[in-house]
N, CA, C and O atoms as a Tripos MOL2 file, in Angstrom:
@<TRIPOS>MOLECULE
protein
  304   303    76     0     0
PROTEIN
NO_CHARGES

@<TRIPOS>ATOM
      1 N           0.8130   -1.1850    0.0000 N.3       1 MET1
      2 CA          0.0000    0.0000    0.0000 C.3       1 MET1
      3 C           0.8610    1.2550    0.0000 C.2       1 MET1
      4 O           0.4830    2.2520   -0.6140 O.2       1 MET1
      5 N           2.0010    1.2320    0.6680 N.am      2 LYS2
      6 CA          2.8520    2.4120    0.7060 C.3       2 LYS2
      7 C           3.5430    2.6000   -0.6430 C.2       2 LYS2
      8 O           3.9950    1.6360   -1.2630 O.2       2 LYS2
      9 N           3.6180    3.8420   -1.0820 N.am      3 THR3
     10 CA          4.1660    4.1360   -2.4030 C.3       3 THR3
     11 C           5.4530    4.9460   -2.3570 C.2       3 THR3
     12 O           6.1260    5.0850   -3.3780 O.2       3 THR3
     13 N           5.8060    5.4780   -1.2090 N.am      4 ARG4
     14 CA          6.9610    6.3790   -1.0520 C.3       4 ARG4
     15 C           6.8440    7.6090   -1.9500 C.2       4 ARG4
     16 O           7.8390    8.1470   -2.4360 O.2       4 ARG4
     17 N           5.5970    8.0360   -2.1550 N.am      5 ARG5
     18 CA          5.2860    9.2480   -2.8960 C.3       5 ARG5
     19 C           4.4510   10.1290   -1.9710 C.2       5 ARG5
     20 O           3.7770    9.6290   -1.0710 O.2       5 ARG5
     21 N           4.4970   11.4420   -2.1980 N.am      6 PHE6
     22 CA          3.8410   12.3770   -1.2890 C.3       6 PHE6
     23 C           3.0040   13.3900   -2.0560 C.2       6 PHE6
     24 O           3.3210   13.7500   -3.1890 O.2       6 PHE6
     25 N           1.9330   13.8390   -1.4200 N.am      7 CYS7
     26 CA          1.0100   14.8070   -2.0200 C.3       7 CYS7
     27 C           1.6920   16.1690   -2.1730 C.2       7 CYS7
     28 O           2.3570   16.6310   -1.2460 O.2       7 CYS7
     29 N           1.5360   16.8110   -3.3260 N.am      8 PRO8
     30 CA          2.1510   18.1260   -3.5170 C.3       8 PRO8
     31 C           1.4100   19.2480   -2.7880 C.2       8 PRO8
     32 O           1.9370   20.3530   -2.6580 O.2       8 PRO8
     33 N           0.1910   18.9730   -2.3100 N.am      9 HIS9
     34 CA         -0.5980   19.9990   -1.6250 C.3       9 HIS9
     35 C          -0.4210   19.9760   -0.1120 C.2       9 HIS9
     36 O          -0.2230   21.0150    0.5180 O.2       9 HIS9
     37 N          -0.4960   18.7690    0.4680 N.am     10 CYS10
     38 CA         -0.4660   18.6940    1.9290 C.3      10 CYS10
     39 C           0.7440   17.9310    2.4700 C.2      10 CYS10
     40 O           0.9900   17.9740    3.6760 O.2      10 CYS10
     41 N           1.4980   17.2450    1.6350 N.am     11 GLY11
     42 CA          2.6890   16.5410    2.0770 C.3      11 GLY11
     43 C           2.4470   15.1610    2.6540 C.2      11 GLY11
     44 O           3.3950   14.4930    3.0670 O.2      11 GLY11
     45 N           1.2020   14.7190    2.6920 N.am     12 ARG12
     46 CA          0.9060   13.3910    3.2190 C.3      12 ARG12
     47 C           1.2680   12.3210    2.1930 C.2      12 ARG12
     48 O           1.3040   12.5950    0.9930 O.2      12 ARG12
     49 N           1.5330   11.1110    2.6580 N.am     13 PRO13
     50 CA          1.7890   10.0100    1.7170 C.3      13 PRO13
     51 C           0.5400    9.7190    0.8860 C.2      13 PRO13
     52 O          -0.5820    9.8180    1.3810 O.2      13 PRO13
     53 N           0.7460    9.3620   -0.3690 N.am     14 VAL14
     54 CA         -0.3650    9.0120   -1.2500 C.3      14 VAL14
     55 C          -0.4090    7.4950   -1.4260 C.2      14 VAL14
     56 O           0.5740    6.7990   -1.1700 O.2      14 VAL14
     57 N          -1.5470    7.0050   -1.8590 N.am     15 VAL15
     58 CA         -1.7310    5.5810   -2.1270 C.3      15 VAL15
     59 C          -2.0800    5.4040   -3.5990 C.2      15 VAL15
     60 O          -2.4030    6.3720   -4.2870 O.2      15 VAL15
     61 N          -2.0170    4.1840   -4.0720 N.am     16 LYS16
     62 CA         -2.3780    3.9110   -5.4580 C.3      16 LYS16
     63 C          -3.8540    4.1930   -5.6610 C.2      16 LYS16
     64 O          -4.6850    3.8380   -4.8250 O.2      16 LYS16
     65 N          -4.1740    4.8290   -6.7710 N.am     17 SER17
     66 CA         -5.5420    5.2380   -7.0450 C.3      17 SER17
     67 C          -6.3180    4.1320   -7.7350 C.2      17 SER17
     68 O          -5.7650    3.3620   -8.5220 O.2      17 SER17
     69 N          -7.6010    4.0640   -7.4320 N.am     18 CYS18
     70 CA         -8.5040    3.1220   -8.1000 C.3      18 CYS18
     71 C          -9.1710    3.7670   -9.3090 C.2      18 CYS18
     72 O          -9.8430    3.0850  -10.0830 O.2      18 CYS18
     73 N          -8.9950    5.0630   -9.4760 N.am     19 VAL19
     74 CA         -9.6020    5.8030  -10.5760 C.3      19 VAL19
     75 C          -8.7770    5.6020  -11.8400 C.2      19 VAL19
     76 O          -7.5620    5.7960  -11.8340 O.2      19 VAL19
     77 N          -9.4390    5.2150  -12.9150 N.am     20 LYS20
     78 CA         -8.7460    4.9670  -14.1770 C.3      20 LYS20
     79 C          -8.1240    6.2580  -14.7080 C.2      20 LYS20
     80 O          -8.7850    7.2950  -14.7660 O.2      20 LYS20
     81 N          -6.8630    6.1880  -15.0890 N.am     21 GLY21
     82 CA         -6.1660    7.3450  -15.6310 C.3      21 GLY21
     83 C          -5.2850    8.0570  -14.6200 C.2      21 GLY21
     84 O          -4.4400    8.8670  -15.0020 O.2      21 GLY21
     85 N          -5.4650    7.7710  -13.3480 N.am     22 TYR22
     86 CA         -4.6500    8.3770  -12.2950 C.3      22 TYR22
     87 C          -3.8170    7.3050  -11.6080 C.2      22 TYR22
     88 O          -4.2350    6.1510  -11.5040 O.2      22 TYR22
     89 N          -2.6510    7.6910  -11.1480 N.am     23 ALA23
     90 CA         -1.7650    6.7270  -10.5050 C.3      23 ALA23
     91 C          -1.8620    6.7580   -8.9890 C.2      23 ALA23
     92 O          -1.7540    5.7140   -8.3460 O.2      23 ALA23
     93 N          -2.0660    7.9480   -8.3980 N.am     24 PHE24
     94 CA         -2.0340    8.0820   -6.9410 C.3      24 PHE24
     95 C          -3.2160    8.8900   -6.4300 C.2      24 PHE24
     96 O          -3.8090    9.6890   -7.1550 O.2      24 PHE24
     97 N          -3.5460    8.6620   -5.1520 N.am     25 GLN25
     98 CA         -4.6400    9.3790   -4.5080 C.3      25 GLN25
     99 C          -4.2170    9.8090   -3.1120 C.2      25 GLN25
    100 O          -3.5680    9.0550   -2.3880 O.2      25 GLN25
    101 N          -4.5910   11.0250   -2.7440 N.am     26 CYS26
    102 CA         -4.3300   11.5400   -1.4030 C.3      26 CYS26
    103 C          -5.6460   11.5300   -0.6330 C.2      26 CYS26
    104 O          -6.6260   12.1420   -1.0590 O.2      26 CYS26
    105 N          -5.6660   10.8250    0.5140 N.am     27 TYR27
    106 CA         -6.8750   10.7850    1.3240 C.3      27 TYR27
    107 C          -7.0940   12.0850    2.0840 C.2      27 TYR27
    108 O          -8.2300   12.4090    2.4320 O.2      27 TYR27
    109 N          -6.0330   12.8320    2.3470 N.am     28 GLY28
    110 CA         -6.1730   14.1010    3.0570 C.3      28 GLY28
    111 C          -6.8260   15.1690    2.1980 C.2      28 GLY28
    112 O          -7.7240   15.8750    2.6570 O.2      28 GLY28
    113 N          -6.3830   15.2900    0.9620 N.am     29 CYS29
    114 CA         -6.9120   16.2970    0.0380 C.3      29 CYS29
    115 C          -8.0940   15.7770   -0.7730 C.2      29 CYS29
    116 O          -8.8440   16.5620   -1.3530 O.2      29 CYS29
    117 N          -8.2590   14.4780   -0.8130 N.am     30 ASP30
    118 CA         -9.2780   13.8250   -1.6260 C.3      30 ASP30
    119 C          -9.0950   14.1790   -3.0990 C.2      30 ASP30
    120 O         -10.0490   14.5430   -3.7870 O.2      30 ASP30
    121 N          -7.8550   14.0670   -3.5690 N.am     31 GLU31
    122 CA         -7.5260   14.3480   -4.9610 C.3      31 GLU31
    123 C          -6.7280   13.1990   -5.5490 C.2      31 GLU31
    124 O          -6.0560   12.4540   -4.8370 O.2      31 GLU31
    125 N          -6.8190   13.0750   -6.8670 N.am     32 ASP32
    126 CA         -6.0400   12.0830   -7.5940 C.3      32 ASP32
    127 C          -4.9300   12.7920   -8.3590 C.2      32 ASP32
    128 O          -5.0810   13.9370   -8.7840 O.2      32 ASP32
    129 N          -3.8030   12.0830   -8.5280 N.am     33 PHE33
    130 CA         -2.6330   12.6830   -9.1670 C.3      33 PHE33
    131 C          -2.0350   11.7600  -10.2140 C.2      33 PHE33
    132 O          -2.1390   10.5360  -10.1310 O.2      33 PHE33
    133 N          -1.4090   12.3790  -11.1970 N.am     34 TYR34
    134 CA         -0.6050   11.6430  -12.1660 C.3      34 TYR34
    135 C           0.7720   11.3960  -11.5440 C.2      34 TYR34
    136 O           1.1320   12.0650  -10.5750 O.2      34 TYR34
    137 N           1.5400   10.4570  -12.0760 N.am     35 PRO35
    138 CA          2.8520   10.1480  -11.4830 C.3      35 PRO35
    139 C           3.8170   11.3380  -11.4380 C.2      35 PRO35
    140 O           4.6270   11.4330  -10.5160 O.2      35 PRO35
    141 N           3.7440   12.2340  -12.4050 N.am     36 PHE36
    142 CA          4.6910   13.3530  -12.4370 C.3      36 PHE36
    143 C           4.3070   14.4830  -11.4840 C.2      36 PHE36
    144 O           5.0970   15.4050  -11.2800 O.2      36 PHE36
    145 N           3.1130   14.4310  -10.8990 N.am     37 GLU37
    146 CA          2.6690   15.4920   -9.9980 C.3      37 GLU37
    147 C           3.1050   15.3000   -8.5500 C.2      37 GLU37
    148 O           3.2200   16.2790   -7.8120 O.2      37 GLU37
    149 N           3.3450   14.0810   -8.1370 N.am     38 VAL38
    150 CA          3.6500   13.7990   -6.7340 C.3      38 VAL38
    151 C           5.1510   13.9290   -6.4610 C.2      38 VAL38
    152 O           5.9810   13.8270   -7.3650 O.2      38 VAL38
    153 N           5.4680   14.1580   -5.1810 N.am     39 TYR39
    154 CA          6.8630   14.2250   -4.7650 C.3      39 TYR39
    155 C           7.3560   12.8300   -4.3940 C.2      39 TYR39
    156 O           6.5880   11.9760   -3.9510 O.2      39 TYR39
    157 N           8.6400   12.6260   -4.5830 N.am     40 ARG40
    158 CA          9.2640   11.3480   -4.2340 C.3      40 ARG40
    159 C          10.0710   11.5040   -2.9540 C.2      40 ARG40
    160 O          10.1810   12.5960   -2.3980 O.2      40 ARG40
    161 N          10.6230   10.4060   -2.5070 N.am     41 LYS41
    162 CA         11.4040   10.4040   -1.2730 C.3      41 LYS41
    163 C          12.6210   11.3210   -1.3730 C.2      41 LYS41
    164 O          13.0790   11.8400   -0.3560 O.2      41 LYS41
    165 N          13.1550   11.5320   -2.5830 N.am     42 LYS42
    166 CA         14.3180   12.4070   -2.7380 C.3      42 LYS42
    167 C          13.9700   13.8800   -2.5000 C.2      42 LYS42
    168 O          14.8640   14.7060   -2.3130 O.2      42 LYS42
    169 N          12.6710   14.2090   -2.5060 N.am     43 HIS43
    170 CA         12.2090   15.5750   -2.2340 C.3      43 HIS43
    171 C          11.7220   15.7220   -0.7970 C.2      43 HIS43
    172 O          10.9040   16.5950   -0.5090 O.2      43 HIS43
    173 N          12.2080   14.8910    0.0950 N.am     44 LEU44
    174 CA         11.6910   14.8250    1.4560 C.3      44 LEU44
    175 C          11.8040   16.1520    2.2170 C.2      44 LEU44
    176 O          10.9340   16.4560    3.0330 O.2      44 LEU44
    177 N          12.8360   16.9350    1.9750 N.am     45 ASP45
    178 CA         12.9690   18.2300    2.6540 C.3      45 ASP45
    179 C          11.8110   19.1630    2.2960 C.2      45 ASP45
    180 O          11.2500   19.8260    3.1690 O.2      45 ASP45
    181 N          11.4600   19.2110    1.0230 N.am     46 LYS46
    182 CA         10.3500   20.0510    0.5790 C.3      46 LYS46
    183 C           9.0220   19.5190    1.1200 C.2      46 LYS46
    184 O           8.1450   20.2930    1.5030 O.2      46 LYS46
    185 N           8.8830   18.1880    1.1470 N.am     47 VAL47
    186 CA          7.6690   17.5640    1.6760 C.3      47 VAL47
    187 C           7.4920   17.8960    3.1520 C.2      47 VAL47
    188 O           6.3770   18.1730    3.5930 O.2      47 VAL47
    189 N           8.5690   17.8730    3.9140 N.am     48 LYS48
    190 CA          8.4870   18.1990    5.3450 C.3      48 LYS48
    191 C           8.0360   19.6370    5.5620 C.2      48 LYS48
    192 O           7.2610   19.9060    6.4800 O.2      48 LYS48
    193 N           8.5080   20.5670    4.7330 N.am     49 ASP49
    194 CA          8.0760   21.9610    4.8420 C.3      49 ASP49
    195 C           6.5880   22.1030    4.5220 C.2      49 ASP49
    196 O           5.8620   22.8090    5.2230 O.2      49 ASP49
    197 N           6.1410   21.4360    3.4700 N.am     50 ILE50
    198 CA          4.7250   21.4790    3.0910 C.3      50 ILE50
    199 C           3.8760   20.8910    4.2110 C.2      50 ILE50
    200 O           2.8440   21.4520    4.5770 O.2      50 ILE50
    201 N           4.3140   19.7690    4.7460 N.am     51 ARG51
    202 CA          3.5630   19.0870    5.8140 C.3      51 ARG51
    203 C           3.4800   19.9550    7.0730 C.2      51 ARG51
    204 O           2.4350   20.0280    7.7200 O.2      51 ARG51
    205 N           4.5910   20.6100    7.4100 N.am     52 LYS52
    206 CA          4.6170   21.4790    8.5850 C.3      52 LYS52
    207 C           3.6360   22.6360    8.4200 C.2      52 LYS52
    208 O           2.9090   22.9720    9.3560 O.2      52 LYS52
    209 N           3.6110   23.2450    7.2420 N.am     53 ASN53
    210 CA          2.6840   24.3420    6.9740 C.3      53 ASN53
    211 C           1.2330   23.8650    7.0000 C.2      53 ASN53
    212 O           0.3530   24.5730    7.4900 O.2      53 ASN53
    213 N           0.9880   22.6760    6.4770 N.am     54 THR54
    214 CA         -0.3660   22.1160    6.4750 C.3      54 THR54
    215 C          -0.8510   21.8590    7.8870 C.2      54 THR54
    216 O          -1.9840   22.2000    8.2280 O.2      54 THR54
    217 N           0.0020   21.2560    8.7180 N.am     55 LEU55
    218 CA         -0.3940   20.9890   10.1020 C.3      55 LEU55
    219 C          -0.6390   22.2770   10.8740 C.2      55 LEU55
    220 O          -1.5710   22.3550   11.6740 O.2      55 LEU55
    221 N           0.1920   23.2880   10.6380 N.am     56 ALA56
    222 CA          0.0030   24.5780   11.3080 C.3      56 ALA56
    223 C          -1.3300   25.2010   10.9010 C.2      56 ALA56
    224 O          -2.0530   25.7320   11.7440 O.2      56 ALA56
    225 N          -1.6530   25.1370    9.6090 N.am     57 TRP57
    226 CA         -2.9320   25.6740    9.1450 C.3      57 TRP57
    227 C          -4.0990   24.9140    9.7500 C.2      57 TRP57
    228 O          -5.0760   25.5300   10.1750 O.2      57 TRP57
    229 N          -4.0200   23.5700    9.8000 N.am     58 GLU58
    230 CA         -5.1060   22.7660   10.3570 C.3      58 GLU58
    231 C          -5.3170   23.0610   11.8400 C.2      58 GLU58
    232 O          -6.4540   23.1140   12.3090 O.2      58 GLU58
    233 N          -4.2360   23.2490   12.5690 N.am     59 LEU59
    234 CA         -4.3730   23.5700   13.9850 C.3      59 LEU59
    235 C          -4.9800   24.9600   14.1840 C.2      59 LEU59
    236 O          -5.8150   25.1600   15.0660 O.2      59 LEU59
    237 N          -4.5520   25.9160   13.3550 N.am     60 GLU60
    238 CA         -5.0800   27.2770   13.4600 C.3      60 GLU60
    239 C          -6.5460   27.3370   13.0580 C.2      60 GLU60
    240 O          -7.3350   28.0360   13.6940 O.2      60 GLU60
    241 N          -6.9150   26.6130   12.0130 N.am     61 ALA61
    242 CA         -8.2930   26.6270   11.5220 C.3      61 ALA61
    243 C          -9.1810   25.6430   12.2810 C.2      61 ALA61
    244 O         -10.3890   25.5870   12.0530 O.2      61 ALA61
    245 N          -8.5800   24.8710   13.1820 N.am     62 ARG62
    246 CA         -9.2770   23.8520   13.9640 C.3      62 ARG62
    247 C          -9.9860   22.8470   13.0680 C.2      62 ARG62
    248 O         -11.1190   22.4380   13.3220 O.2      62 ARG62
    249 N          -9.2890   22.4700   12.0280 N.am     63 VAL63
    250 CA         -9.7760   21.4590   11.0980 C.3      63 VAL63
    251 C          -9.1280   20.1400   11.4840 C.2      63 VAL63
    252 O          -7.9070   20.0580   11.6220 O.2      63 VAL63
    253 N          -9.9310   19.1270   11.6550 N.am     64 HIS64
    254 CA         -9.3820   17.8150   12.0100 C.3      64 HIS64
    255 C          -9.6110   16.8740   10.8400 C.2      64 HIS64
    256 O         -10.7120   16.3580   10.6480 O.2      64 HIS64
    257 N          -8.5830   16.6600   10.0770 N.am     65 CYS65
    258 CA         -8.6550   15.7460    8.9460 C.3      65 CYS65
    259 C          -8.4230   14.3280    9.4620 C.2      65 CYS65
    260 O          -7.7280   14.1400   10.4600 O.2      65 CYS65
    261 N          -8.9980   13.3300    8.7910 N.am     66 HIS66
    262 CA         -8.8850   11.9610    9.2780 C.3      66 HIS66
    263 C          -7.4610   11.4270    9.2300 C.2      66 HIS66
    264 O          -7.1590   10.4230    9.8750 O.2      66 HIS66
    265 N          -6.5940   12.0710    8.4890 N.am     67 SER67
    266 CA         -5.2470   11.5410    8.3430 C.3      67 SER67
    267 C          -4.1860   12.4120    9.0060 C.2      67 SER67
    268 O          -3.0310   12.3970    8.5810 O.2      67 SER67
    269 N          -4.5510   13.1700   10.0390 N.am     68 VAL68
    270 CA         -3.5830   14.0270   10.7100 C.3      68 VAL68
    271 C          -2.5160   13.1920   11.4200 C.2      68 VAL68
    272 O          -1.3250   13.4840   11.3170 O.2      68 VAL68
    273 N          -2.9430   12.1660   12.1310 N.am     69 HIS69
    274 CA         -1.9930   11.3780   12.9010 C.3      69 HIS69
    275 C          -1.4890   10.1550   12.1510 C.2      69 HIS69
    276 O          -0.3380    9.7560   12.3290 O.2      69 HIS69
    277 N          -2.3260    9.5570   11.3200 N.am     70 LYS70
    278 CA         -1.9210    8.3930   10.5290 C.3      70 LYS70
    279 C          -2.1420    8.7270    9.0670 C.2      70 LYS70
    280 O          -3.2550    9.0830    8.6800 O.2      70 LYS70
    281 N          -1.1120    8.6190    8.2510 N.am     71 PRO71
    282 CA         -1.2490    9.0080    6.8550 C.3      71 PRO71
    283 C          -2.1400    8.0740    6.0420 C.2      71 PRO71
    284 O          -2.7100    8.4910    5.0340 O.2      71 PRO71
    285 N          -2.2680    6.8150    6.4660 N.am     72 TYR72
    286 CA         -3.0770    5.8650    5.7250 C.3      72 TYR72
    287 C          -4.3130    5.4990    6.5280 C.2      72 TYR72
    288 O          -4.2250    5.3200    7.7430 O.2      72 TYR72
    289 N          -5.4700    5.3820    5.8720 N.am     73 PRO73
    290 CA         -6.6680    4.9840    6.6070 C.3      73 PRO73
    291 C          -6.5640    3.5330    7.0710 C.2      73 PRO73
    292 O          -5.8430    2.7260    6.4850 O.2      73 PRO73
    293 N          -7.2830    3.2280    8.1120 N.am     74 LYS74
    294 CA         -7.2450    1.8850    8.6720 C.3      74 LYS74
    295 C          -8.2700    1.0140    7.9470 C.2      74 LYS74
    296 O          -9.4680    1.2900    8.0100 O.2      74 LYS74
    297 N          -7.8200   -0.0200    7.2690 N.am     75 PHE75
    298 CA         -8.7050   -0.9360    6.5690 C.3      75 PHE75
    299 C          -9.0250   -2.1170    7.4660 C.2      75 PHE75
    300 O          -8.1630   -2.6120    8.1910 O.2      75 PHE75
    301 N         -10.2440   -2.5520    7.4120 N.am     76 ARG76
    302 CA        -10.6650   -3.6980    8.2360 C.3      76 ARG76
    303 C         -11.0230   -4.8610    7.3800 C.2      76 ARG76
    304 O         -11.4000   -5.9140    7.8940 O.2      76 ARG76
@<TRIPOS>BOND
     1     1     2 1
     2     2     3 1
     3     3     4 2
     4     3     5 am
     5     5     6 1
     6     6     7 1
     7     7     8 2
     8     7     9 am
     9     9    10 1
    10    10    11 1
    11    11    12 2
    12    11    13 am
    13    13    14 1
    14    14    15 1
    15    15    16 2
    16    15    17 am
    17    17    18 1
    18    18    19 1
    19    19    20 2
    20    19    21 am
    21    21    22 1
    22    22    23 1
    23    23    24 2
    24    23    25 am
    25    25    26 1
    26    26    27 1
    27    27    28 2
    28    27    29 am
    29    29    30 1
    30    30    31 1
    31    31    32 2
    32    31    33 am
    33    33    34 1
    34    34    35 1
    35    35    36 2
    36    35    37 am
    37    37    38 1
    38    38    39 1
    39    39    40 2
    40    39    41 am
    41    41    42 1
    42    42    43 1
    43    43    44 2
    44    43    45 am
    45    45    46 1
    46    46    47 1
    47    47    48 2
    48    47    49 am
    49    49    50 1
    50    50    51 1
    51    51    52 2
    52    51    53 am
    53    53    54 1
    54    54    55 1
    55    55    56 2
    56    55    57 am
    57    57    58 1
    58    58    59 1
    59    59    60 2
    60    59    61 am
    61    61    62 1
    62    62    63 1
    63    63    64 2
    64    63    65 am
    65    65    66 1
    66    66    67 1
    67    67    68 2
    68    67    69 am
    69    69    70 1
    70    70    71 1
    71    71    72 2
    72    71    73 am
    73    73    74 1
    74    74    75 1
    75    75    76 2
    76    75    77 am
    77    77    78 1
    78    78    79 1
    79    79    80 2
    80    79    81 am
    81    81    82 1
    82    82    83 1
    83    83    84 2
    84    83    85 am
    85    85    86 1
    86    86    87 1
    87    87    88 2
    88    87    89 am
    89    89    90 1
    90    90    91 1
    91    91    92 2
    92    91    93 am
    93    93    94 1
    94    94    95 1
    95    95    96 2
    96    95    97 am
    97    97    98 1
    98    98    99 1
    99    99   100 2
   100    99   101 am
   101   101   102 1
   102   102   103 1
   103   103   104 2
   104   103   105 am
   105   105   106 1
   106   106   107 1
   107   107   108 2
   108   107   109 am
   109   109   110 1
   110   110   111 1
   111   111   112 2
   112   111   113 am
   113   113   114 1
   114   114   115 1
   115   115   116 2
   116   115   117 am
   117   117   118 1
   118   118   119 1
   119   119   120 2
   120   119   121 am
   121   121   122 1
   122   122   123 1
   123   123   124 2
   124   123   125 am
   125   125   126 1
   126   126   127 1
   127   127   128 2
   128   127   129 am
   129   129   130 1
   130   130   131 1
   131   131   132 2
   132   131   133 am
   133   133   134 1
   134   134   135 1
   135   135   136 2
   136   135   137 am
   137   137   138 1
   138   138   139 1
   139   139   140 2
   140   139   141 am
   141   141   142 1
   142   142   143 1
   143   143   144 2
   144   143   145 am
   145   145   146 1
   146   146   147 1
   147   147   148 2
   148   147   149 am
   149   149   150 1
   150   150   151 1
   151   151   152 2
   152   151   153 am
   153   153   154 1
   154   154   155 1
   155   155   156 2
   156   155   157 am
   157   157   158 1
   158   158   159 1
   159   159   160 2
   160   159   161 am
   161   161   162 1
   162   162   163 1
   163   163   164 2
   164   163   165 am
   165   165   166 1
   166   166   167 1
   167   167   168 2
   168   167   169 am
   169   169   170 1
   170   170   171 1
   171   171   172 2
   172   171   173 am
   173   173   174 1
   174   174   175 1
   175   175   176 2
   176   175   177 am
   177   177   178 1
   178   178   179 1
   179   179   180 2
   180   179   181 am
   181   181   182 1
   182   182   183 1
   183   183   184 2
   184   183   185 am
   185   185   186 1
   186   186   187 1
   187   187   188 2
   188   187   189 am
   189   189   190 1
   190   190   191 1
   191   191   192 2
   192   191   193 am
   193   193   194 1
   194   194   195 1
   195   195   196 2
   196   195   197 am
   197   197   198 1
   198   198   199 1
   199   199   200 2
   200   199   201 am
   201   201   202 1
   202   202   203 1
   203   203   204 2
   204   203   205 am
   205   205   206 1
   206   206   207 1
   207   207   208 2
   208   207   209 am
   209   209   210 1
   210   210   211 1
   211   211   212 2
   212   211   213 am
   213   213   214 1
   214   214   215 1
   215   215   216 2
   216   215   217 am
   217   217   218 1
   218   218   219 1
   219   219   220 2
   220   219   221 am
   221   221   222 1
   222   222   223 1
   223   223   224 2
   224   223   225 am
   225   225   226 1
   226   226   227 1
   227   227   228 2
   228   227   229 am
   229   229   230 1
   230   230   231 1
   231   231   232 2
   232   231   233 am
   233   233   234 1
   234   234   235 1
   235   235   236 2
   236   235   237 am
   237   237   238 1
   238   238   239 1
   239   239   240 2
   240   239   241 am
   241   241   242 1
   242   242   243 1
   243   243   244 2
   244   243   245 am
   245   245   246 1
   246   246   247 1
   247   247   248 2
   248   247   249 am
   249   249   250 1
   250   250   251 1
   251   251   252 2
   252   251   253 am
   253   253   254 1
   254   254   255 1
   255   255   256 2
   256   255   257 am
   257   257   258 1
   258   258   259 1
   259   259   260 2
   260   259   261 am
   261   261   262 1
   262   262   263 1
   263   263   264 2
   264   263   265 am
   265   265   266 1
   266   266   267 1
   267   267   268 2
   268   267   269 am
   269   269   270 1
   270   270   271 1
   271   271   272 2
   272   271   273 am
   273   273   274 1
   274   274   275 1
   275   275   276 2
   276   275   277 am
   277   277   278 1
   278   278   279 1
   279   279   280 2
   280   279   281 am
   281   281   282 1
   282   282   283 1
   283   283   284 2
   284   283   285 am
   285   285   286 1
   286   286   287 1
   287   287   288 2
   288   287   289 am
   289   289   290 1
   290   290   291 1
   291   291   292 2
   292   291   293 am
   293   293   294 1
   294   294   295 1
   295   295   296 2
   296   295   297 am
   297   297   298 1
   298   298   299 1
   299   299   300 2
   300   299   301 am
   301   301   302 1
   302   302   303 1
   303   303   304 2
@<TRIPOS>SUBSTRUCTURE
     1 MET1         2 RESIDUE 1 A MET
     2 LYS2         6 RESIDUE 1 A LYS
     3 THR3        10 RESIDUE 1 A THR
     4 ARG4        14 RESIDUE 1 A ARG
     5 ARG5        18 RESIDUE 1 A ARG
     6 PHE6        22 RESIDUE 1 A PHE
     7 CYS7        26 RESIDUE 1 A CYS
     8 PRO8        30 RESIDUE 1 A PRO
     9 HIS9        34 RESIDUE 1 A HIS
    10 CYS10       38 RESIDUE 1 A CYS
    11 GLY11       42 RESIDUE 1 A GLY
    12 ARG12       46 RESIDUE 1 A ARG
    13 PRO13       50 RESIDUE 1 A PRO
    14 VAL14       54 RESIDUE 1 A VAL
    15 VAL15       58 RESIDUE 1 A VAL
    16 LYS16       62 RESIDUE 1 A LYS
    17 SER17       66 RESIDUE 1 A SER
    18 CYS18       70 RESIDUE 1 A CYS
    19 VAL19       74 RESIDUE 1 A VAL
    20 LYS20       78 RESIDUE 1 A LYS
    21 GLY21       82 RESIDUE 1 A GLY
    22 TYR22       86 RESIDUE 1 A TYR
    23 ALA23       90 RESIDUE 1 A ALA
    24 PHE24       94 RESIDUE 1 A PHE
    25 GLN25       98 RESIDUE 1 A GLN
    26 CYS26      102 RESIDUE 1 A CYS
    27 TYR27      106 RESIDUE 1 A TYR
    28 GLY28      110 RESIDUE 1 A GLY
    29 CYS29      114 RESIDUE 1 A CYS
    30 ASP30      118 RESIDUE 1 A ASP
    31 GLU31      122 RESIDUE 1 A GLU
    32 ASP32      126 RESIDUE 1 A ASP
    33 PHE33      130 RESIDUE 1 A PHE
    34 TYR34      134 RESIDUE 1 A TYR
    35 PRO35      138 RESIDUE 1 A PRO
    36 PHE36      142 RESIDUE 1 A PHE
    37 GLU37      146 RESIDUE 1 A GLU
    38 VAL38      150 RESIDUE 1 A VAL
    39 TYR39      154 RESIDUE 1 A TYR
    40 ARG40      158 RESIDUE 1 A ARG
    41 LYS41      162 RESIDUE 1 A LYS
    42 LYS42      166 RESIDUE 1 A LYS
    43 HIS43      170 RESIDUE 1 A HIS
    44 LEU44      174 RESIDUE 1 A LEU
    45 ASP45      178 RESIDUE 1 A ASP
    46 LYS46      182 RESIDUE 1 A LYS
    47 VAL47      186 RESIDUE 1 A VAL
    48 LYS48      190 RESIDUE 1 A LYS
    49 ASP49      194 RESIDUE 1 A ASP
    50 ILE50      198 RESIDUE 1 A ILE
    51 ARG51      202 RESIDUE 1 A ARG
    52 LYS52      206 RESIDUE 1 A LYS
    53 ASN53      210 RESIDUE 1 A ASN
    54 THR54      214 RESIDUE 1 A THR
    55 LEU55      218 RESIDUE 1 A LEU
    56 ALA56      222 RESIDUE 1 A ALA
    57 TRP57      226 RESIDUE 1 A TRP
    58 GLU58      230 RESIDUE 1 A GLU
    59 LEU59      234 RESIDUE 1 A LEU
    60 GLU60      238 RESIDUE 1 A GLU
    61 ALA61      242 RESIDUE 1 A ALA
    62 ARG62      246 RESIDUE 1 A ARG
    63 VAL63      250 RESIDUE 1 A VAL
    64 HIS64      254 RESIDUE 1 A HIS
    65 CYS65      258 RESIDUE 1 A CYS
    66 HIS66      262 RESIDUE 1 A HIS
    67 SER67      266 RESIDUE 1 A SER
    68 VAL68      270 RESIDUE 1 A VAL
    69 HIS69      274 RESIDUE 1 A HIS
    70 LYS70      278 RESIDUE 1 A LYS
    71 PRO71      282 RESIDUE 1 A PRO
    72 TYR72      286 RESIDUE 1 A TYR
    73 PRO73      290 RESIDUE 1 A PRO
    74 LYS74      294 RESIDUE 1 A LYS
    75 PHE75      298 RESIDUE 1 A PHE
    76 ARG76      302 RESIDUE 1 A ARG
């Protein structure tokens, strides 16, 4: 399930998408991405900055996204 790819909007890890034509999906943003849109592990410094800004905004706006503490949803 882990892809070692990250969302360009919120910095959370993305998963493989079930939507035809897209490669990855972010559960935090609820968006699908093409392979060239997501960040890879080599861009981890930039991803950490994006993630830090996203968490700061969520705390300030008092928005609780389901993936704040765990990047992947829990499947049963």
